[in-house]
VEXTOR-258243 format. One record per residue (C-alpha): residue number from 1; x negated, z, y negated. Coordinates in steps of 0.2 Angstrom, whole numbers. Last residue first. Example, Ala and Ser with C-alpha at 12.3 -4.5 7.8 and 13.67 -1.06 7.14 Angstrom:
<rs>
> 2 -68 36 5 .
> 1 -62 39 22 .
</rs>
This chain:
<rs>
> 180 -316 311 -1195 .
> 179 -299 309 -1185 .
> 178 -281 310 -1194 .
> 177 -282 294 -1202 .
> 176 -288 285 -1186 .
> 175 -302 272 -1183 .
> 174 -314 282 -1173 .
> 173 -332 279 -1180 .
> 172 -343 265 -1175 .
> 171 -361 269 -1170 .
> 170 -364 252 -1162 .
> 169 -368 258 -1144 .
> 168 -357 274 -1147 .
> 167 -341 264 -1151 .
> 166 -345 252 -1137 .
> 165 -347 267 -1125 .
> 164 -330 275 -1132 .
> 163 -322 259 -1128 .
> 162 -329 258 -1110 .
> 161 -321 276 -1107 .
> 160 -305 271 -1115 .
> 159 -303 256 -1104 .
> 158 -308 265 -1089 .
> 157 -294 278 -1093 .
> 156 -280 265 -1095 .
> 155 -287 254 -1080 .
> 154 -286 268 -1067 .
> 153 -295 258 -1052 .
> 152 -310 257 -1062 .
> 151 -314 275 -1065 .
> 150 -327 276 -1051 .
> 149 -337 262 -1059 .
> 148 -339 272 -1076 .
> 147 -357 272 -1078 .
> 146 -358 255 -1069 .
> 145 -349 247 -1082 .
> 144 -359 255 -1096 .
> 143 -375 250 -1087 .
> 142 -369 231 -1085 .
> 141 -364 231 -1102 .
> 140 -381 235 -1107 .
> 139 -389 223 -1095 .
> 138 -377 209 -1102 .
> 137 -382 212 -1120 .
> 136 -369 219 -1132 .
> 135 -361 205 -1143 .
> 134 -346 203 -1131 .
> 133 -341 220 -1132 .
> 132 -341 219 -1151 .
> 131 -327 207 -1151 .
> 130 -316 218 -1140 .
> 129 -321 234 -1150 .
> 128 -315 225 -1166 .
> 127 -300 219 -1159 .
> 126 -296 237 -1153 .
> 125 -300 245 -1168 .
> 124 -289 234 -1179 .
> 123 -275 237 -1168 .
> 122 -278 256 -1168 .
> 121 -279 256 -1188 .
> 120 -263 247 -1189 .
> 119 -254 260 -1178 .
> 118 -261 274 -1189 .
> 117 -255 265 -1205 .
> 116 -238 262 -1198 .
> 115 -237 280 -1193 .
> 114 -241 285 -1212 .
> 113 -229 273 -1219 .
> 112 -228 257 -1228 .
> 111 -245 249 -1222 .
> 110 -251 236 -1233 .
> 109 -257 221 -1223 .
> 108 -276 218 -1218 .
> 107 -284 202 -1222 .
> 106 -293 193 -1208 .
> 105 -311 195 -1202 .
> 104 -314 213 -1201 .
> 103 -331 218 -1193 .
> 102 -340 219 -1210 .
> 101 -326 230 -1217 .
> 100 -328 244 -1204 .
> 99 -331 259 -1215 .
> 98 -321 252 -1229 .
> 97 -306 252 -1217 .
> 96 -308 270 -1213 .
> 95 -308 274 -1232 .
> 94 -292 262 -1235 .
> 93 -283 273 -1222 .
> 92 -290 289 -1228 .
> 91 -283 285 -1246 .
> 90 -266 280 -1239 .
> 89 -264 295 -1228 .
> 88 -267 307 -1243 .
> 87 -267 322 -1231 .
> 86 -256 338 -1237 .
> 85 -268 350 -1229 .
> 84 -253 356 -1218 .
> 83 -249 339 -1214 .
> 82 -265 334 -1208 .
> 81 -266 348 -1196 .
> 80 -248 343 -1190 .
> 79 -254 326 -1187 .
> 78 -270 332 -1179 .
> 77 -260 342 -1167 .
> 76 -247 329 -1164 .
> 75 -262 317 -1160 .
> 74 -271 330 -1149 .
> 73 -255 333 -1139 .
> 72 -252 314 -1137 .
> 71 -270 312 -1131 .
> 70 -269 325 -1118 .
> 69 -253 318 -1112 .
> 68 -260 300 -1111 .
> 67 -276 306 -1103 .
> 66 -268 318 -1089 .
> 65 -273 305 -1075 .
> 64 -290 311 -1078 .
> 63 -284 328 -1070 .
> 62 -283 321 -1053 .
> 61 -266 322 -1045 .
> 60 -268 326 -1026 .
> 59 -266 345 -1029 .
> 58 -250 342 -1041 .
> 57 -241 333 -1028 .
> 56 -231 347 -1020 .
> 55 -228 355 -1037 .
> 54 -219 339 -1043 .
> 53 -227 333 -1059 .
> 52 -220 336 -1076 .
> 51 -228 354 -1078 .
> 50 -245 346 -1073 .
> 49 -245 334 -1089 .
> 48 -240 348 -1100 .
> 47 -252 361 -1094 .
> 46 -266 347 -1095 .
> 45 -261 344 -1112 .
> 44 -261 362 -1118 .
> 43 -278 365 -1110 .
> 42 -285 349 -1118 .
> 41 -278 356 -1135 .
> 40 -285 373 -1132 .
> 39 -302 365 -1128 .
> 38 -304 355 -1144 .
> 37 -305 337 -1143 .
> 36 -322 331 -1150 .
> 35 -323 315 -1141 .
> 34 -338 321 -1132 .
> 33 -328 335 -1126 .
> 32 -315 324 -1119 .
> 31 -328 312 -1110 .
> 30 -336 328 -1102 .
> 29 -319 333 -1096 .
> 28 -317 316 -1089 .
> 27 -335 317 -1080 .
> 26 -329 334 -1072 .
> 25 -314 325 -1066 .
> 24 -324 311 -1058 .
> 23 -337 323 -1051 .
> 22 -321 331 -1041 .
> 21 -315 348 -1047 .
> 20 -315 363 -1035 .
> 19 -304 374 -1024 .
> 18 -288 364 -1023 .
> 17 -272 371 -1015 .
> 16 -264 373 -1033 .
> 15 -266 359 -1046 .
> 14 -261 370 -1060 .
> 13 -272 384 -1054 .
> 12 -287 372 -1053 .
> 11 -285 365 -1069 .
> 10 -283 382 -1077 .
> 9 -299 388 -1068 .
> 8 -308 373 -1076 .
> 7 -302 378 -1093 .
> 6 -307 396 -1089 .
> 5 -324 390 -1084 .
> 4 -326 385 -1103 .
> 3 -328 368 -1110 .
> 2 -346 363 -1113 .
> 1 -358 367 -1127 .
</rs>
């Protein structure tokens, strides 16, 4: 199942003066869908992103440049859902650590808050993924790099795409207290 045509129409209407999405933009939407981000959250993030851009520049602003805004909207959504369910963040924090314990070399500090736990998990995830990148055979790394070659000029997006490939290669879960 892919995101609806309605989302693509929303993007085109926000951009104005554009009649179709580029292959890179479509690949970016596929990436968001693979991450499991609900279409409504993607739409909200895109609206928020494009509203902050001068209307005369929107047509030249590729949708993948909205990644940070989309991820912030998604994080806020997941946080509010967790609060509704009265999430036990400490239990989830330690459960996530348990999933990757064989990759953690040092001891992990005790988080004092939900936000600190989330930031700590992100740092752990980043260090694990950097280390695992080196363990991937060169031929596989070359495939991953060539798959996202067209995103290379945008370092933030390129890094996220490569990290998702490394996660997929090793079957690692996302390290977040909000995302299962």
